MIGU-31981 format. One record per residue (C-alpha): residue number from 1; y, z negated, x negated. Coordinates in steps of 0.2 Angstrom, whole numbers, plus 2048, in hexadecimal, padded with zeros to 3 digits. Example, Ala and Ser with C-alpha at 12.3 -4.5 7.8 and 13.67 -1.06 7.14 Angstrom:
// MIGU-31981
+------+-----+-----+-----+
: resi :  yy :  zz :  xx :
+------+-----+-----+-----+
:    1 : 7EA : 7D9 : 7C2 :
:    2 : 7FB : 7DC : 7BC :
+------+-----+-----+-----+
END
This chain:
// MIGU-31981
+------+-----+-----+-----+
: resi :  yy :  zz :  xx :
+------+-----+-----+-----+
:    1 : 7FF : 802 : 7FF :
:    2 : 812 : 804 : 7FB :
:    3 : 81D : 7F6 : 7F3 :
:    4 : 824 : 7ED : 803 :
:    5 : 839 : 7F2 : 806 :
:    6 : 846 : 7F1 : 814 :
:    7 : 84D : 802 : 81B :
:    8 : 859 : 803 : 828 :
:    9 : 85A : 810 : 836 :
:   10 : 86A : 815 : 83F :
:   11 : 86B : 81F : 84E :
:   12 : 871 : 825 : 85E :
:   13 : 86C : 81D : 86F :
:   14 : 863 : 82B : 876 :
:   15 : 853 : 82D : 877 :
:   16 : 854 : 83D : 86A :
:   17 : 85A : 831 : 85D :
:   18 : 851 : 822 : 863 :
:   19 : 83F : 82A : 865 :
:   20 : 83D : 830 : 852 :
:   21 : 845 : 81F : 84C :
:   22 : 839 : 816 : 853 :
:   23 : 82B : 821 : 84E :
:   24 : 831 : 821 : 83D :
:   25 : 833 : 80E : 83D :
:   26 : 821 : 809 : 844 :
:   27 : 81A : 817 : 835 :
:   28 : 826 : 80A : 828 :
:   29 : 820 : 7F8 : 82F :
:   30 : 80C : 802 : 82E :
:   31 : 810 : 803 : 81A :
:   32 : 816 : 7F0 : 819 :
:   33 : 82A : 7F3 : 81C :
:   34 : 838 : 7EA : 824 :
:   35 : 842 : 7F5 : 82F :
:   36 : 853 : 7F1 : 837 :
:   37 : 85B : 7FD : 845 :
:   38 : 86D : 802 : 846 :
:   39 : 872 : 809 : 855 :
:   40 : 87E : 806 : 866 :
:   41 : 87B : 7FB : 876 :
:   42 : 871 : 80A : 87C :
:   43 : 866 : 80B : 86F :
:   44 : 861 : 7F6 : 86B :
:   45 : 85D : 7F7 : 87E :
:   46 : 851 : 806 : 87E :
:   47 : 842 : 801 : 886 :
:   48 : 832 : 7FE : 87E :
:   49 : 837 : 808 : 86C :
:   50 : 83D : 7FC : 860 :
:   51 : 833 : 7EA : 865 :
:   52 : 833 : 7DF : 854 :
:   53 : 841 : 7E9 : 84C :
:   54 : 850 : 7DE : 849 :
:   55 : 860 : 7EB : 851 :
:   56 : 870 : 7E7 : 84D :
:   57 : 87D : 7EF : 858 :
:   58 : 88D : 7F9 : 84D :
:   59 : 89E : 800 : 855 :
:   60 : 89E : 812 : 854 :
:   61 : 8AA : 81D : 85F :
:   62 : 8AB : 82D : 863 :
:   63 : 8B5 : 83E : 85C :
:   64 : 8BB : 840 : 86E :
:   65 : 8CA : 83E : 878 :
:   66 : 8DA : 848 : 86C :
:   67 : 8E2 : 841 : 85C :
:   68 : 8E2 : 82F : 864 :
:   69 : 8CF : 82E : 869 :
:   70 : 8CE : 833 : 856 :
:   71 : 8D9 : 827 : 84F :
:   72 : 8CE : 819 : 859 :
:   73 : 8BD : 821 : 854 :
:   74 : 8C1 : 820 : 841 :
:   75 : 8C7 : 80E : 844 :
:   76 : 8B7 : 809 : 84E :
:   77 : 8AC : 813 : 840 :
:   78 : 8B6 : 809 : 831 :
:   79 : 8B1 : 7F9 : 83B :
:   80 : 89E : 7FE : 83B :
:   81 : 8A0 : 801 : 82A :
:   82 : 8A5 : 7F1 : 823 :
:   83 : 898 : 7EA : 831 :
:   84 : 889 : 7F3 : 828 :
:   85 : 88F : 7EE : 816 :
:   86 : 88D : 7DB : 81D :
:   87 : 87D : 7E1 : 825 :
:   88 : 875 : 7E8 : 813 :
:   89 : 87D : 7DA : 806 :
:   90 : 86C : 7CE : 811 :
:   91 : 862 : 7DD : 816 :
:   92 : 861 : 7E9 : 806 :
:   93 : 85D : 7F8 : 80D :
:   94 : 852 : 801 : 7FD :
:   95 : 85A : 811 : 809 :
:   96 : 865 : 814 : 81B :
:   97 : 85E : 822 : 825 :
:   98 : 867 : 82B : 832 :
:   99 : 862 : 831 : 842 :
:  100 : 872 : 839 : 849 :
:  101 : 87F : 834 : 857 :
:  102 : 88E : 828 : 851 :
:  103 : 886 : 81A : 850 :
:  104 : 87C : 821 : 841 :
:  105 : 88E : 826 : 837 :
:  106 : 895 : 814 : 832 :
:  107 : 882 : 80D : 82D :
:  108 : 883 : 81D : 820 :
:  109 : 895 : 81C : 81B :
:  110 : 88E : 808 : 815 :
:  111 : 880 : 80F : 80C :
:  112 : 88C : 81D : 805 :
:  113 : 897 : 80E : 7FE :
:  114 : 889 : 804 : 7FA :
:  115 : 882 : 812 : 7EF :
:  116 : 870 : 810 : 7FC :
:  117 : 866 : 81F : 7FB :
:  118 : 869 : 828 : 80B :
:  119 : 85E : 835 : 816 :
:  120 : 863 : 83D : 827 :
:  121 : 857 : 844 : 833 :
:  122 : 85C : 850 : 83F :
:  123 : 850 : 852 : 850 :
:  124 : 859 : 863 : 856 :
:  125 : 857 : 874 : 851 :
:  126 : 86A : 874 : 84D :
:  127 : 871 : 869 : 840 :
:  128 : 87C : 85A : 84B :
:  129 : 88F : 856 : 849 :
:  130 : 88A : 847 : 83F :
:  131 : 87C : 84C : 836 :
:  132 : 889 : 85C : 82F :
:  133 : 895 : 850 : 82D :
:  134 : 88A : 845 : 820 :
:  135 : 87F : 852 : 819 :
:  136 : 889 : 855 : 808 :
:  137 : 889 : 842 : 805 :
:  138 : 877 : 83D : 80A :
:  139 : 866 : 83F : 7FC :
:  140 : 85C : 849 : 80A :
:  141 : 85A : 852 : 81B :
:  142 : 84D : 851 : 825 :
:  143 : 84B : 85F : 831 :
:  144 : 83E : 862 : 840 :
:  145 : 83F : 876 : 83F :
:  146 : 83A : 882 : 832 :
:  147 : 84D : 888 : 835 :
:  148 : 85B : 87D : 83A :
:  149 : 86B : 884 : 83F :
:  150 : 87C : 87E : 836 :
:  151 : 873 : 878 : 828 :
:  152 : 87E : 87F : 817 :
:  153 : 874 : 88B : 80D :
:  154 : 87A : 87E : 7FF :
:  155 : 872 : 870 : 807 :
:  156 : 861 : 876 : 809 :
:  157 : 859 : 872 : 7F7 :
:  158 : 85A : 860 : 7FF :
:  159 : 852 : 863 : 811 :
:  160 : 844 : 85F : 816 :
:  161 : 837 : 866 : 825 :
:  162 : 82C : 857 : 82B :
:  163 : 82E : 85B : 83D :
:  164 : 832 : 84E : 84B :
:  165 : 82B : 83F : 84D :
:  166 : 822 : 83A : 85D :
:  167 : 81C : 828 : 862 :
:  168 : 80A : 822 : 85E :
:  169 : 805 : 826 : 86F :
:  170 : 80A : 836 : 870 :
:  171 : 804 : 83B : 863 :
:  172 : 7F3 : 834 : 867 :
:  173 : 7F0 : 841 : 874 :
:  174 : 7EE : 84F : 867 :
:  175 : 7DB : 84A : 868 :
:  176 : 7DB : 84A : 879 :
:  177 : 7D6 : 85C : 883 :
:  178 : 7E2 : 864 : 88C :
:  179 : 7DD : 860 : 89F :
:  180 : 7D1 : 86A : 8A7 :
:  181 : 7D8 : 875 : 8B4 :
:  182 : 7CD : 87A : 8C1 :
:  183 : 7D3 : 88B : 8CE :
:  184 : 7D2 : 880 : 8DB :
:  185 : 7D5 : 86D : 8D5 :
:  186 : 7E5 : 865 : 8D4 :
:  187 : 7F4 : 86A : 8C8 :
:  188 : 800 : 85D : 8C0 :
:  189 : 810 : 863 : 8BE :
:  190 : 81C : 855 : 8B4 :
:  191 : 82F : 858 : 8B7 :
:  192 : 839 : 84E : 8A9 :
:  193 : 84B : 850 : 8A5 :
:  194 : 84B : 844 : 896 :
:  195 : 851 : 832 : 892 :
:  196 : 863 : 838 : 89E :
:  197 : 859 : 841 : 8AA :
:  198 : 85F : 853 : 8B1 :
:  199 : 866 : 855 : 8C1 :
:  200 : 863 : 867 : 8C2 :
:  201 : 851 : 865 : 8C1 :
:  202 : 84F : 858 : 8D0 :
:  203 : 859 : 866 : 8DA :
:  204 : 850 : 876 : 8D4 :
:  205 : 83E : 871 : 8D5 :
:  206 : 83A : 86A : 8E3 :
:  207 : 840 : 87D : 8EC :
:  208 : 837 : 885 : 8DE :
:  209 : 825 : 87F : 8E2 :
:  210 : 82A : 880 : 8F5 :
:  211 : 829 : 892 : 8F0 :
:  212 : 819 : 894 : 8E8 :
:  213 : 808 : 89B : 8F3 :
:  214 : 804 : 88D : 8FD :
:  215 : 7F0 : 88B : 8F7 :
:  216 : 7F9 : 888 : 8E7 :
:  217 : 807 : 87C : 8EE :
:  218 : 7F9 : 871 : 8F6 :
:  219 : 7F2 : 86D : 8E3 :
:  220 : 801 : 866 : 8DB :
:  221 : 804 : 856 : 8D7 :
:  222 : 814 : 852 : 8D0 :
:  223 : 81D : 843 : 8C6 :
:  224 : 82E : 845 : 8C3 :
:  225 : 83D : 83B : 8BB :
:  226 : 84C : 83C : 8C2 :
:  227 : 85C : 835 : 8C1 :
:  228 : 862 : 827 : 8CB :
:  229 : 86D : 831 : 8D6 :
:  230 : 862 : 840 : 8D8 :
:  231 : 852 : 836 : 8DB :
:  232 : 854 : 833 : 8EE :
:  233 : 858 : 844 : 8F5 :
:  234 : 84B : 84C : 8E9 :
:  235 : 83E : 83F : 8F0 :
:  236 : 842 : 843 : 900 :
:  237 : 841 : 856 : 8FD :
:  238 : 82F : 855 : 8F5 :
:  239 : 829 : 84A : 906 :
:  240 : 833 : 858 : 911 :
:  241 : 82A : 866 : 908 :
:  242 : 818 : 85C : 908 :
:  243 : 81A : 85E : 8F5 :
:  244 : 80D : 84F : 8EF :
:  245 : 81A : 845 : 8E1 :
:  246 : 820 : 836 : 8D8 :
:  247 : 830 : 833 : 8D3 :
:  248 : 838 : 826 : 8C5 :
:  249 : 847 : 825 : 8BD :
:  250 : 83E : 81F : 8AD :
:  251 : 82B : 825 : 8A7 :
:  252 : 825 : 815 : 89D :
:  253 : 816 : 81E : 89D :
:  254 : 81A : 831 : 898 :
:  255 : 80D : 831 : 88C :
:  256 : 7FF : 830 : 898 :
:  257 : 807 : 83B : 8A5 :
:  258 : 80A : 846 : 897 :
:  259 : 7F7 : 846 : 894 :
:  260 : 7F2 : 849 : 8A7 :
:  261 : 801 : 859 : 8A8 :
:  262 : 7FA : 86B : 8AA :
:  263 : 80D : 86F : 8A9 :
:  264 : 81E : 868 : 8A4 :
:  265 : 82F : 86B : 8AB :
:  266 : 83C : 866 : 89F :
:  267 : 84D : 866 : 896 :
:  268 : 84A : 86C : 883 :
:  269 : 850 : 85E : 87B :
:  270 : 84A : 857 : 86A :
:  271 : 83D : 84A : 871 :
:  272 : 837 : 855 : 87D :
:  273 : 832 : 863 : 872 :
:  274 : 82B : 85B : 867 :
:  275 : 821 : 850 : 873 :
:  276 : 81B : 861 : 87C :
:  277 : 816 : 868 : 86A :
:  278 : 80B : 855 : 865 :
:  279 : 803 : 857 : 874 :
:  280 : 801 : 869 : 877 :
:  281 : 807 : 86B : 888 :
:  282 : 80F : 87A : 890 :
:  283 : 820 : 879 : 897 :
:  284 : 82E : 882 : 89F :
:  285 : 840 : 87F : 898 :
:  286 : 84F : 87E : 89F :
:  287 : 85B : 879 : 890 :
:  288 : 869 : 871 : 893 :
:  289 : 879 : 87C : 893 :
:  290 : 885 : 872 : 88C :
:  291 : 87D : 867 : 87F :
:  292 : 887 : 86A : 86F :
:  293 : 884 : 87A : 865 :
:  294 : 878 : 880 : 872 :
:  295 : 86B : 875 : 868 :
:  296 : 85E : 875 : 877 :
:  297 : 85D : 888 : 87A :
:  298 : 85A : 887 : 865 :
:  299 : 84D : 879 : 867 :
:  300 : 841 : 884 : 873 :
:  301 : 841 : 895 : 869 :
:  302 : 833 : 892 : 85D :
:  303 : 826 : 889 : 86D :
:  304 : 82F : 899 : 878 :
:  305 : 82C : 8A5 : 86C :
:  306 : 817 : 89D : 867 :
:  307 : 814 : 8A0 : 878 :
:  308 : 813 : 88D : 87E :
:  309 : 822 : 88C : 88B :
:  310 : 82E : 899 : 893 :
:  311 : 841 : 895 : 892 :
:  312 : 84B : 898 : 8A1 :
:  313 : 85D : 895 : 89E :
:  314 : 865 : 88A : 8AC :
:  315 : 86F : 89A : 8B2 :
:  316 : 861 : 89F : 8B6 :
:  317 : 857 : 892 : 8BC :
:  318 : 853 : 894 : 8D0 :
:  319 : 847 : 890 : 8DB :
:  320 : 840 : 8A1 : 8DA :
:  321 : 840 : 8A4 : 8C9 :
:  322 : 839 : 893 : 8C7 :
:  323 : 82A : 899 : 8D4 :
:  324 : 82A : 8AA : 8C9 :
:  325 : 826 : 8A1 : 8BA :
:  326 : 819 : 893 : 8C2 :
:  327 : 80E : 8A2 : 8C9 :
:  328 : 80D : 8A9 : 8B8 :
:  329 : 807 : 89A : 8AF :
:  330 : 7FF : 891 : 8BC :
:  331 : 7F2 : 89E : 8C3 :
:  332 : 7EA : 8A0 : 8B4 :
:  333 : 7E2 : 891 : 8AE :
:  334 : 7DE : 89B : 89F :
:  335 : 7EE : 8A0 : 899 :
:  336 : 7F7 : 88E : 89D :
:  337 : 7E6 : 888 : 891 :
:  338 : 7EC : 896 : 885 :
:  339 : 800 : 88F : 887 :
:  340 : 7FA : 880 : 883 :
:  341 : 7F2 : 882 : 873 :
:  342 : 800 : 88D : 86E :
:  343 : 80D : 87C : 872 :
:  344 : 800 : 873 : 867 :
:  345 : 801 : 87E : 858 :
:  346 : 815 : 87A : 857 :
:  347 : 811 : 869 : 854 :
:  348 : 814 : 85D : 844 :
:  349 : 80A : 84F : 847 :
:  350 : 80B : 848 : 836 :
:  351 : 820 : 846 : 839 :
:  352 : 821 : 835 : 837 :
:  353 : 815 : 833 : 827 :
:  354 : 81F : 841 : 81E :
:  355 : 82F : 83B : 824 :
:  356 : 829 : 828 : 81D :
:  357 : 823 : 832 : 80D :
:  358 : 835 : 838 : 80B :
:  359 : 83D : 825 : 80F :
:  360 : 834 : 81F : 803 :
:  361 : 837 : 82C : 7F5 :
:  362 : 84A : 828 : 7F8 :
:  363 : 849 : 816 : 7F1 :
:  364 : 853 : 811 : 7E2 :
:  365 : 856 : 7FF : 7DB :
:  366 : 862 : 7F6 : 7E2 :
:  367 : 867 : 7E5 : 7DA :
:  368 : 878 : 7E0 : 7E1 :
:  369 : 873 : 7CE : 7EB :
:  370 : 865 : 7C5 : 7ED :
:  371 : 859 : 7CA : 7FB :
:  372 : 85C : 7C2 : 80C :
:  373 : 859 : 7C2 : 81E :
:  374 : 864 : 7CC : 82A :
:  375 : 872 : 7C2 : 831 :
:  376 : 86C : 7C1 : 844 :
:  377 : 871 : 7CF : 851 :
:  378 : 880 : 7C5 : 856 :
:  379 : 888 : 7C5 : 846 :
:  380 : 88A : 7DA : 847 :
:  381 : 88F : 7DD : 858 :
+------+-----+-----+-----+
END
């Protein structure tokens, strides 16, 4: 086993940032290391991901709102940087790893000031704003795709294609076969908009499924994750159309739902794509049109080109188009299973291991202060 060290993971509070950070934390702790998480209020309360990991909230701000907003964000980031430096005096990290999102910036800025090794992990197929901002200063850039847009050529020498880590429960699905689909058997559909939900899926999917041939529609069993403001209307619509559906605002058993799904209808967020390719599940993807740098469209390209998914731009995502694509996929069990295999071939099952190897390789002797225990969360919040 490698020498035990301390690592700080810094991530914004959305699932796209938090899930791979949690997967890396699990892998590092399995290797005997100690891990601390730096995030915002959303991140440290993310259900079930960082149990047993000490967490710290740092102010970060957002670069929005014109000159006054930028000035406020700069003050918040500077304050967060100072708090992070206080944390590092006692926790003494061997390296600080950023996963994007504004809360990662002050943690990385503090590491630069203290000459602590750093890396960033990019979950999307387009390098995000914070990762672009620090790309010239970090020691390594871990990517999830073989081609990452907006990564400058001069930084490619320190880029490492490791993939996007997923939770152990999702990775375990690679050992389970694609669920048996008989021509007249139950057809299970999983609908998910990611950690934030997606109103367009709640509005379009029920009507799209209603346009399927009656024999096909009667076979459907839908599990649908919806936003809280959409769930009642979506539930009523499914009931009106006599489509068997279970709805929830959060799916704590998402890996198990994914295990039994014959088809997934989803956004194209980084975690969604990595979980689809880890498990090997075919999908109809509807990229979020307002995503920064249109990164969800970029995320969907590889799995779509491989034949593991079909991508429908939101402007074209109508009930009739969904029904057409569903029939192309769902009425041919052999084609659907083939699509599942193609999705699986895009997966990077060793992403957490490879990212942990990269993180461990960053370690350099740090002899500044005696090792101590990190202050409690309240001291930094």
